[in-house]
C-alpha positions as CSV (number, residue, x, y, z in Angstrom):
1,X,-17.0,-3.5,22.4
2,X,-19.8,-2.5,20.0
3,X,-19.5,-1.5,16.4
4,X,-19.2,-3.0,13.0
5,X,-16.7,-5.5,11.6
6,X,-16.0,-5.9,8.0
7,X,-13.5,-6.1,5.2
8,X,-12.5,-4.2,2.1
9,X,-11.1,-5.9,-1.0
10,X,-9.2,-4.5,-4.0
11,X,-6.9,-5.6,-6.7
12,X,-4.0,-3.5,-5.3
13,X,-3.0,-2.2,-1.8
14,X,-3.7,1.4,-2.8
15,X,-7.1,0.5,-4.3
16,X,-8.0,-1.3,-1.1
17,X,-6.8,1.6,1.1
18,X,-8.8,4.2,-0.9
19,X,-12.0,2.0,-0.7
20,X,-11.5,1.8,3.0
21,X,-11.0,5.6,3.4
22,X,-14.1,6.2,1.3
23,X,-16.1,3.8,3.4
24,X,-15.0,5.4,6.6
25,X,-15.9,8.9,5.2
26,X,-19.4,7.9,4.3
27,X,-20.0,5.9,7.5
28,X,-22.4,7.2,10.2
29,X,-20.2,5.6,12.9
30,X,-18.1,7.6,15.4
31,X,-14.6,8.4,14.2
32,X,-13.0,5.5,16.0
33,X,-11.7,3.0,13.4
34,X,-9.3,0.2,13.6
35,X,-7.0,0.5,11.7
36,X,-6.9,4.2,11.7
37,X,-7.4,5.4,8.0
38,X,-5.1,8.4,8.7
39,X,-2.1,6.0,8.8
40,X,-1.8,4.6,5.2
41,X,1.4,2.6,6.0
42,X,-0.2,0.9,9.0
43,X,-3.3,0.0,6.9
44,X,-1.1,-1.4,4.2
45,X,0.8,-3.5,6.7
46,X,-2.4,-5.0,8.0
47,X,-3.6,-6.1,4.5
48,X,-3.3,-9.7,3.5
49,X,-3.6,-11.2,0.0
50,X,-6.3,-13.8,-0.6
51,X,-4.6,-16.8,-2.1
52,X,-7.6,-17.8,-4.1
53,X,-8.6,-14.5,-5.7
54,X,-5.3,-12.6,-5.5
55,X,-7.2,-9.6,-4.0
56,X,-5.8,-7.6,-1.1
57,X,-8.0,-7.7,2.0
58,X,-8.2,-5.2,4.9
59,X,-10.2,-6.2,7.9
60,X,-11.6,-3.4,10.0
61,X,-13.6,-2.6,13.1
62,X,-15.6,0.6,13.4
63,X,-16.2,1.3,17.1
64,X,-19.4,2.9,18.4
């Protein structure tokens, strides 16, 4: 499936989530995102903490 893959990083889960929402809002991609930014708890569950930097990381896929 086409689209764009990436990740968003932040020092806390809420910061990472807000960066992700901002990125989705300014994106020119169709509104099909995985994870869906409308579900904050789902996004937070999918975050992992980078053991080297301590940052929270959310991987995403924006479908075309």
